[in-house]
mmCIF file as Biopython writes it, N, C-alpha, C and O atoms, coordinates in Angstrom:
data_model
#
loop_
_atom_site.group_PDB
_atom_site.id
_atom_site.type_symbol
_atom_site.label_atom_id
_atom_site.label_alt_id
_atom_site.label_comp_id
_atom_site.label_asym_id
_atom_site.label_entity_id
_atom_site.label_seq_id
_atom_site.pdbx_PDB_ins_code
_atom_site.Cartn_x
_atom_site.Cartn_y
_atom_site.Cartn_z
_atom_site.occupancy
_atom_site.B_iso_or_equiv
_atom_site.auth_seq_id
_atom_site.auth_asym_id
_atom_site.pdbx_PDB_model_num
ATOM 1   N N  . UNK A ? 1  ? 0.818  -1.191  0.000   1.0 0.0 1  A 1 
ATOM 2   C CA . UNK A ? 1  ? 0.000  0.000   0.000   1.0 0.0 1  A 1 
ATOM 3   C C  . UNK A ? 1  ? 0.862  1.255   0.000   1.0 0.0 1  A 1 
ATOM 4   O O  . UNK A ? 1  ? 0.589  2.209   -0.729  1.0 0.0 1  A 1 
ATOM 5   N N  . UNK A ? 2  ? 1.912  1.245   0.831   1.0 0.0 2  A 1 
ATOM 6   C CA . UNK A ? 2  ? 2.782  2.410   0.894   1.0 0.0 2  A 1 
ATOM 7   C C  . UNK A ? 2  ? 3.510  2.637   -0.419  1.0 0.0 2  A 1 
ATOM 8   O O  . UNK A ? 2  ? 3.814  3.771   -0.789  1.0 0.0 2  A 1 
ATOM 9   N N  . UNK A ? 3  ? 3.786  1.540   -1.121  1.0 0.0 3  A 1 
ATOM 10  C CA . UNK A ? 3  ? 4.483  1.645   -2.401  1.0 0.0 3  A 1 
ATOM 11  C C  . UNK A ? 3  ? 3.617  2.375   -3.435  1.0 0.0 3  A 1 
ATOM 12  O O  . UNK A ? 3  ? 4.126  3.176   -4.218  1.0 0.0 3  A 1 
ATOM 13  N N  . UNK A ? 4  ? 2.333  2.100   -3.434  1.0 0.0 4  A 1 
ATOM 14  C CA . UNK A ? 4  ? 1.436  2.780   -4.368  1.0 0.0 4  A 1 
ATOM 15  C C  . UNK A ? 4  ? 1.315  4.267   -4.032  1.0 0.0 4  A 1 
ATOM 16  O O  . UNK A ? 4  ? 1.249  5.103   -4.933  1.0 0.0 4  A 1 
ATOM 17  N N  . UNK A ? 5  ? 1.285  4.596   -2.752  1.0 0.0 5  A 1 
ATOM 18  C CA . UNK A ? 5  ? 1.244  6.003   -2.355  1.0 0.0 5  A 1 
ATOM 19  C C  . UNK A ? 5  ? 2.526  6.725   -2.757  1.0 0.0 5  A 1 
ATOM 20  O O  . UNK A ? 5  ? 2.484  7.865   -3.220  1.0 0.0 5  A 1 
ATOM 21  N N  . UNK A ? 6  ? 3.659  6.061   -2.580  1.0 0.0 6  A 1 
ATOM 22  C CA . UNK A ? 6  ? 4.935  6.645   -2.974  1.0 0.0 6  A 1 
ATOM 23  C C  . UNK A ? 6  ? 4.992  6.833   -4.490  1.0 0.0 6  A 1 
ATOM 24  O O  . UNK A ? 6  ? 5.446  7.875   -4.963  1.0 0.0 6  A 1 
ATOM 25  N N  . UNK A ? 7  ? 4.543  5.855   -5.246  1.0 0.0 7  A 1 
ATOM 26  C CA . UNK A ? 7  ? 4.531  5.960   -6.697  1.0 0.0 7  A 1 
ATOM 27  C C  . UNK A ? 7  ? 3.619  7.094   -7.153  1.0 0.0 7  A 1 
ATOM 28  O O  . UNK A ? 7  ? 3.965  7.839   -8.070  1.0 0.0 7  A 1 
ATOM 29  N N  . UNK A ? 8  ? 2.468  7.228   -6.524  1.0 0.0 8  A 1 
ATOM 30  C CA . UNK A ? 8  ? 1.560  8.329   -6.845  1.0 0.0 8  A 1 
ATOM 31  C C  . UNK A ? 8  ? 2.168  9.681   -6.542  1.0 0.0 8  A 1 
ATOM 32  O O  . UNK A ? 8  ? 2.002  10.626  -7.314  1.0 0.0 8  A 1 
ATOM 33  N N  . UNK A ? 9  ? 2.873  9.782   -5.422  1.0 0.0 9  A 1 
ATOM 34  C CA . UNK A ? 9  ? 3.529  11.044  -5.063  1.0 0.0 9  A 1 
ATOM 35  C C  . UNK A ? 9  ? 4.638  11.385  -6.050  1.0 0.0 9  A 1 
ATOM 36  O O  . UNK A ? 9  ? 4.822  12.550  -6.401  1.0 0.0 9  A 1 
ATOM 37  N N  . UNK A ? 10 ? 5.369  10.385  -6.493  1.0 0.0 10 A 1 
ATOM 38  C CA . UNK A ? 10 ? 6.441  10.620  -7.472  1.0 0.0 10 A 1 
ATOM 39  C C  . UNK A ? 10 ? 5.853  11.089  -8.803  1.0 0.0 10 A 1 
ATOM 40  O O  . UNK A ? 10 ? 6.405  11.985  -9.442  1.0 0.0 10 A 1 
ATOM 41  N N  . UNK A ? 11 ? 4.756  10.500  -9.217  1.0 0.0 11 A 1 
ATOM 42  C CA . UNK A ? 11 ? 4.116  10.907  -10.470 1.0 0.0 11 A 1 
ATOM 43  C C  . UNK A ? 11 ? 3.623  12.341  -10.381 1.0 0.0 11 A 1 
ATOM 44  O O  . UNK A ? 11 ? 3.789  13.112  -11.326 1.0 0.0 11 A 1 
ATOM 45  N N  . UNK A ? 12 ? 3.024  12.705  -9.267  1.0 0.0 12 A 1 
ATOM 46  C CA . UNK A ? 12 ? 2.551  14.082  -9.100  1.0 0.0 12 A 1 
ATOM 47  C C  . UNK A ? 12 ? 3.721  15.056  -9.081  1.0 0.0 12 A 1 
ATOM 48  O O  . UNK A ? 12 ? 3.635  16.136  -9.664  1.0 0.0 12 A 1 
ATOM 49  N N  . UNK A ? 13 ? 4.808  14.689  -8.421  1.0 0.0 13 A 1 
ATOM 50  C CA . UNK A ? 13 ? 5.996  15.539  -8.397  1.0 0.0 13 A 1 
ATOM 51  C C  . UNK A ? 13 ? 6.575  15.701  -9.805  1.0 0.0 13 A 1 
ATOM 52  O O  . UNK A ? 13 ? 6.992  16.797  -10.181 1.0 0.0 13 A 1 
ATOM 53  N N  . UNK A ? 14 ? 6.602  14.621  -10.579 1.0 0.0 14 A 1 
ATOM 54  C CA . UNK A ? 14 ? 7.082  14.715  -11.961 1.0 0.0 14 A 1 
ATOM 55  C C  . UNK A ? 14 ? 6.190  15.625  -12.801 1.0 0.0 14 A 1 
ATOM 56  O O  . UNK A ? 14 ? 6.683  16.356  -13.660 1.0 0.0 14 A 1 
ATOM 57  N N  . UNK A ? 15 ? 4.886  15.585  -12.559 1.0 0.0 15 A 1 
ATOM 58  C CA . UNK A ? 15 ? 3.970  16.462  -13.283 1.0 0.0 15 A 1 
ATOM 59  C C  . UNK A ? 15 ? 4.270  17.928  -12.989 1.0 0.0 15 A 1 
ATOM 60  O O  . UNK A ? 15 ? 4.259  18.756  -13.899 1.0 0.0 15 A 1 
ATOM 61  N N  . UNK A ? 16 ? 4.533  18.248  -11.748 1.0 0.0 16 A 1 
ATOM 62  C CA . UNK A ? 16 ? 4.854  19.625  -11.374 1.0 0.0 16 A 1 
ATOM 63  C C  . UNK A ? 16 ? 6.175  20.061  -12.003 1.0 0.0 16 A 1 
ATOM 64  O O  . UNK A ? 16 ? 6.291  21.177  -12.509 1.0 0.0 16 A 1 
ATOM 65  N N  . UNK A ? 17 ? 7.166  19.174  -11.968 1.0 0.0 17 A 1 
ATOM 66  C CA . UNK A ? 17 ? 8.468  19.507  -12.551 1.0 0.0 17 A 1 
ATOM 67  C C  . UNK A ? 17 ? 8.343  19.693  -14.061 1.0 0.0 17 A 1 
ATOM 68  O O  . UNK A ? 17 ? 8.887  20.652  -14.608 1.0 0.0 17 A 1 
ATOM 69  N N  . UNK A ? 18 ? 7.628  18.785  -14.746 1.0 0.0 18 A 1 
ATOM 70  C CA . UNK A ? 18 ? 7.439  18.919  -16.187 1.0 0.0 18 A 1 
ATOM 71  C C  . UNK A ? 18 ? 6.672  20.184  -16.536 1.0 0.0 18 A 1 
ATOM 72  O O  . UNK A ? 18 ? 6.929  20.792  -17.575 1.0 0.0 18 A 1 
ATOM 73  N N  . UNK A ? 19 ? 5.743  20.590  -15.693 1.0 0.0 19 A 1 
ATOM 74  C CA . UNK A ? 19 ? 4.982  21.811  -15.939 1.0 0.0 19 A 1 
ATOM 75  C C  . UNK A ? 19 ? 5.905  23.021  -15.916 1.0 0.0 19 A 1 
ATOM 76  O O  . UNK A ? 19 ? 5.807  23.895  -16.778 1.0 0.0 19 A 1 
ATOM 77  N N  . UNK A ? 20 ? 6.791  23.077  -14.946 1.0 0.0 20 A 1 
ATOM 78  C CA . UNK A ? 20 ? 7.709  24.220  -14.848 1.0 0.0 20 A 1 
ATOM 79  C C  . UNK A ? 20 ? 8.715  24.230  -15.991 1.0 0.0 20 A 1 
ATOM 80  O O  . UNK A ? 20 ? 9.016  25.286  -16.548 1.0 0.0 20 A 1 
ATOM 81  N N  . UNK A ? 21 ? 9.229  23.074  -16.337 1.0 0.0 21 A 1 
ATOM 82  C CA . UNK A ? 21 ? 10.209 22.998  -17.425 1.0 0.0 21 A 1 
ATOM 83  C C  . UNK A ? 21 ? 9.559  23.333  -18.757 1.0 0.0 21 A 1 
ATOM 84  O O  . UNK A ? 21 ? 10.134 24.071  -19.558 1.0 0.0 21 A 1 
ATOM 85  N N  . UNK A ? 22 ? 8.376  22.804  -19.001 1.0 0.0 22 A 1 
ATOM 86  C CA . UNK A ? 22 ? 7.730  23.035  -20.288 1.0 0.0 22 A 1 
ATOM 87  C C  . UNK A ? 22 ? 7.294  24.485  -20.451 1.0 0.0 22 A 1 
ATOM 88  O O  . UNK A ? 22 ? 7.273  24.996  -21.571 1.0 0.0 22 A 1 
ATOM 89  N N  . UNK A ? 23 ? 6.947  25.152  -19.367 1.0 0.0 23 A 1 
ATOM 90  C CA . UNK A ? 23 ? 6.569  26.560  -19.490 1.0 0.0 23 A 1 
ATOM 91  C C  . UNK A ? 23 ? 7.780  27.420  -19.831 1.0 0.0 23 A 1 
ATOM 92  O O  . UNK A ? 23 ? 7.645  28.424  -20.532 1.0 0.0 23 A 1 
ATOM 93  N N  . UNK A ? 24 ? 8.954  27.043  -19.349 1.0 0.0 24 A 1 
ATOM 94  C CA . UNK A ? 24 ? 10.170 27.790  -19.693 1.0 0.0 24 A 1 
ATOM 95  C C  . UNK A ? 24 ? 10.610 27.527  -21.120 1.0 0.0 24 A 1 
ATOM 96  O O  . UNK A ? 24 ? 11.127 28.426  -21.782 1.0 0.0 24 A 1 
ATOM 97  N N  . UNK A ? 25 ? 10.413 26.306  -21.607 1.0 0.0 25 A 1 
ATOM 98  C CA . UNK A ? 25 ? 10.856 25.949  -22.953 1.0 0.0 25 A 1 
ATOM 99  C C  . UNK A ? 25 ? 9.813  26.242  -24.018 1.0 0.0 25 A 1 
ATOM 100 O O  . UNK A ? 25 ? 10.124 26.222  -25.209 1.0 0.0 25 A 1 
ATOM 101 N N  . UNK A ? 26 ? 8.595  26.511  -23.613 1.0 0.0 26 A 1 
ATOM 102 C CA . UNK A ? 26 ? 7.533  26.788  -24.566 1.0 0.0 26 A 1 
ATOM 103 C C  . UNK A ? 26 ? 6.902  25.535  -25.149 1.0 0.0 26 A 1 
ATOM 104 O O  . UNK A ? 26 ? 6.236  25.601  -26.183 1.0 0.0 26 A 1 
ATOM 105 N N  . UNK A ? 27 ? 7.100  24.407  -24.508 1.0 0.0 27 A 1 
ATOM 106 C CA . UNK A ? 27 ? 6.513  23.145  -24.960 1.0 0.0 27 A 1 
ATOM 107 C C  . UNK A ? 27 ? 5.149  22.985  -24.286 1.0 0.0 27 A 1 
ATOM 108 O O  . UNK A ? 27 ? 5.021  23.263  -23.094 1.0 0.0 27 A 1 
ATOM 109 N N  . UNK A ? 28 ? 4.138  22.543  -25.021 1.0 0.0 28 A 1 
ATOM 110 C CA . UNK A ? 28 ? 2.828  22.345  -24.387 1.0 0.0 28 A 1 
ATOM 111 C C  . UNK A ? 28 ? 2.897  21.302  -23.261 1.0 0.0 28 A 1 
ATOM 112 O O  . UNK A ? 28 ? 3.577  20.283  -23.386 1.0 0.0 28 A 1 
ATOM 113 N N  . UNK A ? 29 ? 2.201  21.568  -22.190 1.0 0.0 29 A 1 
ATOM 114 C CA . UNK A ? 29 ? 2.198  20.683  -21.033 1.0 0.0 29 A 1 
ATOM 115 C C  . UNK A ? 29 ? 1.567  19.344  -21.384 1.0 0.0 29 A 1 
ATOM 116 O O  . UNK A ? 29 ? 1.897  18.320  -20.785 1.0 0.0 29 A 1 
ATOM 117 N N  . UNK A ? 30 ? 0.672  19.350  -22.340 1.0 0.0 30 A 1 
ATOM 118 C CA . UNK A ? 30 ? 0.003  18.112  -22.739 1.0 0.0 30 A 1 
ATOM 119 C C  . UNK A ? 30 ? 1.005  17.065  -23.202 1.0 0.0 30 A 1 
ATOM 120 O O  . UNK A ? 30 ? 0.810  15.876  -22.951 1.0 0.0 30 A 1 
ATOM 121 N N  . UNK A ? 31 ? 2.078  17.484  -23.877 1.0 0.0 31 A 1 
ATOM 122 C CA . UNK A ? 31 ? 3.091  16.529  -24.311 1.0 0.0 31 A 1 
ATOM 123 C C  . UNK A ? 31 ? 3.777  15.863  -23.122 1.0 0.0 31 A 1 
ATOM 124 O O  . UNK A ? 31 ? 4.081  14.671  -23.170 1.0 0.0 31 A 1 
ATOM 125 N N  . UNK A ? 32 ? 4.020  16.618  -22.063 1.0 0.0 32 A 1 
ATOM 126 C CA . UNK A ? 32 ? 4.634  16.042  -20.873 1.0 0.0 32 A 1 
ATOM 127 C C  . UNK A ? 32 ? 3.702  15.022  -20.226 1.0 0.0 32 A 1 
ATOM 128 O O  . UNK A ? 32 ? 4.156  13.967  -19.783 1.0 0.0 32 A 1 
ATOM 129 N N  . UNK A ? 33 ? 2.412  15.320  -20.166 1.0 0.0 33 A 1 
ATOM 130 C CA . UNK A ? 33 ? 1.473  14.391  -19.561 1.0 0.0 33 A 1 
ATOM 131 C C  . UNK A ? 33 ? 1.280  13.146  -20.432 1.0 0.0 33 A 1 
ATOM 132 O O  . UNK A ? 33 ? 1.066  12.053  -19.907 1.0 0.0 33 A 1 
ATOM 133 N N  . UNK A ? 34 ? 1.353  13.304  -21.750 1.0 0.0 34 A 1 
ATOM 134 C CA . UNK A ? 34 ? 1.287  12.139  -22.627 1.0 0.0 34 A 1 
ATOM 135 C C  . UNK A ? 34 ? 2.502  11.249  -22.401 1.0 0.0 34 A 1 
ATOM 136 O O  . UNK A ? 34 ? 2.384  10.025  -22.348 1.0 0.0 34 A 1 
ATOM 137 N N  . UNK A ? 35 ? 3.677  11.875  -22.269 1.0 0.0 35 A 1 
ATOM 138 C CA . UNK A ? 35 ? 4.901  11.118  -22.005 1.0 0.0 35 A 1 
ATOM 139 C C  . UNK A ? 35 ? 4.798  10.360  -20.683 1.0 0.0 35 A 1 
ATOM 140 O O  . UNK A ? 35 ? 5.138  9.178   -20.623 1.0 0.0 35 A 1 
ATOM 141 N N  . UNK A ? 36 ? 4.336  11.022  -19.627 1.0 0.0 36 A 1 
ATOM 142 C CA . UNK A ? 36 ? 4.185  10.352  -18.335 1.0 0.0 36 A 1 
ATOM 143 C C  . UNK A ? 36 ? 3.154  9.227   -18.422 1.0 0.0 36 A 1 
ATOM 144 O O  . UNK A ? 36 ? 3.323  8.187   -17.786 1.0 0.0 36 A 1 
ATOM 145 N N  . UNK A ? 37 ? 2.108  9.422   -19.190 1.0 0.0 37 A 1 
ATOM 146 C CA . UNK A ? 37 ? 1.109  8.377   -19.357 1.0 0.0 37 A 1 
ATOM 147 C C  . UNK A ? 37 ? 1.671  7.159   -20.064 1.0 0.0 37 A 1 
ATOM 148 O O  . UNK A ? 37 ? 1.321  6.026   -19.736 1.0 0.0 37 A 1 
ATOM 149 N N  . UNK A ? 38 ? 2.545  7.392   -21.038 1.0 0.0 38 A 1 
ATOM 150 C CA . UNK A ? 38 ? 3.163  6.267   -21.735 1.0 0.0 38 A 1 
ATOM 151 C C  . UNK A ? 38 ? 4.136  5.529   -20.823 1.0 0.0 38 A 1 
ATOM 152 O O  . UNK A ? 38 ? 4.225  4.303   -20.877 1.0 0.0 38 A 1 
ATOM 153 N N  . UNK A ? 39 ? 4.867  6.266   -19.986 1.0 0.0 39 A 1 
ATOM 154 C CA . UNK A ? 39 ? 5.841  5.626   -19.100 1.0 0.0 39 A 1 
ATOM 155 C C  . UNK A ? 39 ? 5.151  4.835   -17.998 1.0 0.0 39 A 1 
ATOM 156 O O  . UNK A ? 39 ? 5.524  3.693   -17.727 1.0 0.0 39 A 1 
ATOM 157 N N  . UNK A ? 40 ? 4.149  5.432   -17.362 1.0 0.0 40 A 1 
ATOM 158 C CA . UNK A ? 40 ? 3.495  4.795   -16.223 1.0 0.0 40 A 1 
ATOM 159 C C  . UNK A ? 40 ? 2.187  4.111   -16.586 1.0 0.0 40 A 1 
ATOM 160 O O  . UNK A ? 40 ? 1.444  3.709   -15.692 1.0 0.0 40 A 1 
ATOM 161 N N  . UNK A ? 41 ? 1.886  3.969   -17.860 1.0 0.0 41 A 1 
ATOM 162 C CA . UNK A ? 41 ? 0.645  3.355   -18.307 1.0 0.0 41 A 1 
ATOM 163 C C  . UNK A ? 41 ? 0.664  1.840   -18.153 1.0 0.0 41 A 1 
ATOM 164 O O  . UNK A ? 41 ? 1.565  1.271   -17.537 1.0 0.0 41 A 1 
ATOM 165 N N  . UNK A ? 42 ? -0.336 1.210   -18.719 1.0 0.0 42 A 1 
ATOM 166 C CA . UNK A ? 42 ? -0.492 -0.241  -18.554 1.0 0.0 42 A 1 
ATOM 167 C C  . UNK A ? 42 ? 0.605  -1.033  -19.246 1.0 0.0 42 A 1 
ATOM 168 O O  . UNK A ? 42 ? 0.881  -2.164  -18.845 1.0 0.0 42 A 1 
ATOM 169 N N  . UNK A ? 43 ? 1.238  -0.477  -20.272 1.0 0.0 43 A 1 
ATOM 170 C CA . UNK A ? 43 ? 2.307  -1.186  -20.973 1.0 0.0 43 A 1 
ATOM 171 C C  . UNK A ? 43 ? 3.668  -0.546  -20.731 1.0 0.0 43 A 1 
ATOM 172 O O  . UNK A ? 43 ? 4.627  -0.871  -21.430 1.0 0.0 43 A 1 
ATOM 173 N N  . UNK A ? 44 ? 3.772  0.337   -19.776 1.0 0.0 44 A 1 
ATOM 174 C CA . UNK A ? 44 ? 5.016  1.062   -19.552 1.0 0.0 44 A 1 
ATOM 175 C C  . UNK A ? 44 ? 5.918  0.406   -18.526 1.0 0.0 44 A 1 
ATOM 176 O O  . UNK A ? 44 ? 5.856  -0.801  -18.295 1.0 0.0 44 A 1 
ATOM 177 N N  . UNK A ? 45 ? 6.751  1.221   -17.920 1.0 0.0 45 A 1 
ATOM 178 C CA . UNK A ? 45 ? 7.742  0.741   -16.960 1.0 0.0 45 A 1 
ATOM 179 C C  . UNK A ? 45 ? 7.075  0.145   -15.727 1.0 0.0 45 A 1 
ATOM 180 O O  . UNK A ? 45 ? 7.542  -0.863  -15.197 1.0 0.0 45 A 1 
ATOM 181 N N  . UNK A ? 46 ? 6.006  0.746   -15.274 1.0 0.0 46 A 1 
ATOM 182 C CA . UNK A ? 46 ? 5.344  0.257   -14.063 1.0 0.0 46 A 1 
ATOM 183 C C  . UNK A ? 46 ? 4.780  -1.143  -14.270 1.0 0.0 46 A 1 
ATOM 184 O O  . UNK A ? 46 ? 4.812  -1.963  -13.353 1.0 0.0 46 A 1 
ATOM 185 N N  . UNK A ? 47 ? 4.268  -1.423  -15.457 1.0 0.0 47 A 1 
ATOM 186 C CA . UNK A ? 47 ? 3.713  -2.753  -15.730 1.0 0.0 47 A 1 
ATOM 187 C C  . UNK A ? 47 ? 4.810  -3.803  -15.758 1.0 0.0 47 A 1 
ATOM 188 O O  . UNK A ? 47 ? 4.623  -4.908  -15.249 1.0 0.0 47 A 1 
ATOM 189 N N  . UNK A ? 48 ? 5.940  -3.474  -16.342 1.0 0.0 48 A 1 
ATOM 190 C CA . UNK A ? 48 ? 7.065  -4.422  -16.382 1.0 0.0 48 A 1 
ATOM 191 C C  . UNK A ? 48 ? 7.627  -4.639  -14.990 1.0 0.0 48 A 1 
ATOM 192 O O  . UNK A ? 48 ? 8.073  -5.738  -14.663 1.0 0.0 48 A 1 
ATOM 193 N N  . UNK A ? 49 ? 7.608  -3.603  -14.171 1.0 0.0 49 A 1 
ATOM 194 C CA . UNK A ? 49 ? 8.145  -3.714  -12.813 1.0 0.0 49 A 1 
ATOM 195 C C  . UNK A ? 49 ? 7.245  -4.585  -11.954 1.0 0.0 49 A 1 
ATOM 196 O O  . UNK A ? 49 ? 7.741  -5.381  -11.156 1.0 0.0 49 A 1 
ATOM 197 N N  . UNK A ? 50 ? 5.932  -4.452  -12.099 1.0 0.0 50 A 1 
ATOM 198 C CA . UNK A ? 50 ? 4.996  -5.241  -11.303 1.0 0.0 50 A 1 
ATOM 199 C C  . UNK A ? 50 ? 4.986  -6.715  -11.726 1.0 0.0 50 A 1 
ATOM 200 O O  . UNK A ? 50 ? 4.789  -7.600  -10.893 1.0 0.0 50 A 1 
ATOM 201 N N  . UNK A ? 51 ? 5.197  -6.972  -13.014 1.0 0.0 51 A 1 
ATOM 202 C CA . UNK A ? 51 ? 5.147  -8.345  -13.468 1.0 0.0 51 A 1 
ATOM 203 C C  . UNK A ? 51 ? 6.431  -9.103  -13.173 1.0 0.0 51 A 1 
ATOM 204 O O  . UNK A ? 51 ? 6.459  -10.331 -13.260 1.0 0.0 51 A 1 
ATOM 205 N N  . UNK A ? 52 ? 7.491  -8.391  -12.829 1.0 0.0 52 A 1 
ATOM 206 C CA . UNK A ? 52 ? 8.735  -9.029  -12.490 1.0 0.0 52 A 1 
ATOM 207 C C  . UNK A ? 52 ? 9.647  -9.295  -13.664 1.0 0.0 52 A 1 
ATOM 208 O O  . UNK A ? 52 ? 10.667 -9.968  -13.515 1.0 0.0 52 A 1 
ATOM 209 N N  . UNK A ? 53 ? 9.301  -8.780  -14.832 1.0 0.0 53 A 1 
ATOM 210 C CA . UNK A ? 53 ? 10.149 -8.945  -16.013 1.0 0.0 53 A 1 
ATOM 211 C C  . UNK A ? 53 ? 11.424 -8.127  -15.843 1.0 0.0 53 A 1 
ATOM 212 O O  . UNK A ? 53 ? 11.400 -7.005  -15.339 1.0 0.0 53 A 1 
ATOM 213 N N  . UNK A ? 54 ? 12.526 -8.708  -16.271 1.0 0.0 54 A 1 
ATOM 214 C CA . UNK A ? 54 ? 13.779 -7.981  -16.243 1.0 0.0 54 A 1 
ATOM 215 C C  . UNK A ? 54 ? 13.962 -7.154  -17.509 1.0 0.0 54 A 1 
ATOM 216 O O  . UNK A ? 54 ? 14.716 -6.180  -17.518 1.0 0.0 54 A 1 
ATOM 217 N N  . UNK A ? 55 ? 13.274 -7.541  -18.571 1.0 0.0 55 A 1 
ATOM 218 C CA . UNK A ? 55 ? 13.370 -6.819  -19.820 1.0 0.0 55 A 1 
ATOM 219 C C  . UNK A ? 55 ? 12.187 -5.881  -19.959 1.0 0.0 55 A 1 
ATOM 220 O O  . UNK A ? 55 ? 11.056 -6.235  -19.626 1.0 0.0 55 A 1 
ATOM 221 N N  . UNK A ? 56 ? 12.455 -4.693  -20.449 1.0 0.0 56 A 1 
ATOM 222 C CA . UNK A ? 56 ? 11.388 -3.700  -20.628 1.0 0.0 56 A 1 
ATOM 223 C C  . UNK A ? 56 ? 11.030 -3.644  -22.083 1.0 0.0 56 A 1 
ATOM 224 O O  . UNK A ? 56 ? 10.151 -2.876  -22.474 1.0 0.0 56 A 1 
#
């Protein structure tokens, strides 16, 4: 349970960091959220980590 809370906090922190970086670079924030969705989505890094696969 604590692991899911920690993962959620890390994702929210990454969203805040990407928001600040993208506003300085002029990149739309939507691209950052799409990137985070691909990384932490059902087929991303989190899914490989939960299934125990060593290969991503």
